[in-house]
N, C-alpha and C positions, 0 to 999 in steps of 0.2 A: 591487439588484445581481443580475446574471445568475448562473446555476448554474455556468458555466465559471469565472467569477472567484471564486466561493465555493469551488469545488473547488481552485483554485490556492492560495487562502489556507489552506485546510485542509491541503493538502500541505506548505505552509511550516510550519504548526504541527507537523505530524507529524515533519518533518525536525528541527526544533528539539528536540522531545521526545526523539527517538531519540539525537541528538547529546549531549544532557544525560545520557543513560544509557550512554554509551560505545560506541554503534554508529558505524560509519564508513559514510557514504553513498557507495556506489559509482556508482550511476546513478539518475537521475530520469527517469521516463517512457520506459523502455526499450521500444522497438518492434521486433517481429520481422515485418517486411514487413506484409502485410495480415492476418496471423494475429491480432495484438492487441498490447496493451502491458501492462507492469507499472508501477505507480506508482513504487515505490521498491525498490531492491535495496541491501541493506546487509550489512555483515559485523561479526561480533563473536565473539571466542573461537573462531576457525577454523571458523565456521559462516556460511553465506550465508542471508540472510533475504529472501524475496520478499514484499513488503508491498503490500496493497491498501488504499488510503485512501478512506474514505467519509465525506463531510461532509454534515451536515444542519442545518437551522435549526429543526426541530421533529420531532415523531414521528407526524405524521398519516399518513405512508406507511410506518410501522414503523421499526424501528431501522436504523441505517446498515448494520450487518453483515447484516441480512436481505436487503439488496439484492445481496449477493454470492451469486448463485444457483449451482446445481451447474454450469450451463453456463459461467458466468464462471470458476468454479474450474478447470474443465477447460482453458479458454483460458489462464489464468494458468500452469497446470502445463506446457502446451505451449510457451508463450513462455519459461518458466524453462528448459526443456530446450534451447531454441535458445541461450539465454544461456550455459548450461553448456558446450554444444558449441563455441560461438564462442570462449570464453575458456579452453577446455581444463580445465574445473573439474569434470569428470564424477564424480570420486571424493570431492567435498566434501560434507559434511553440509549439508542444506538444511532450511529451515523455511518454512512459509507462514503469515503472520500477516495480521490485519486490524486497522487502526487506525480507530476511530470518532471523528470530530470533530463536536462539537456546538457551534454558535455562533449568535450573534444574526444577524438579517437584514443587519446592517451589517458583519459579519465579526469581531465580538469573540468571543473564545474563552469558552465556558462549561465544556466538559468534554472530556477525552480518555480513551478507553477502548482499551487495547491488548489485543487478543485474540490470545494466543500459540497457535501450533499450531492455527489456526482450521480448517484442512482438510488 
């Protein structure tokens, strides 16, 4: 299975995980032009969550969260700003999370790790 398909499966696991915990998914793969994208935007308790989902089938390249570099964090923050401006939500509390998805090579879920306030 290619990495794009594994990523899509991982995002589906993350959406299910969040929904079970009372989050409302507002957008998936929100893109701000050529600037970049945010995997998931969710809301819960009057707060917006900008969530990067990282899926892996092993740890030979480090943990999934380690792949969210400082540069990627800056991009996510800029895209989040675009979202807030577009929807007039500039005064809303926001949080940036990372969800690590560990699965087998054929897409079966092994573990989910939700890192709140990751950056």
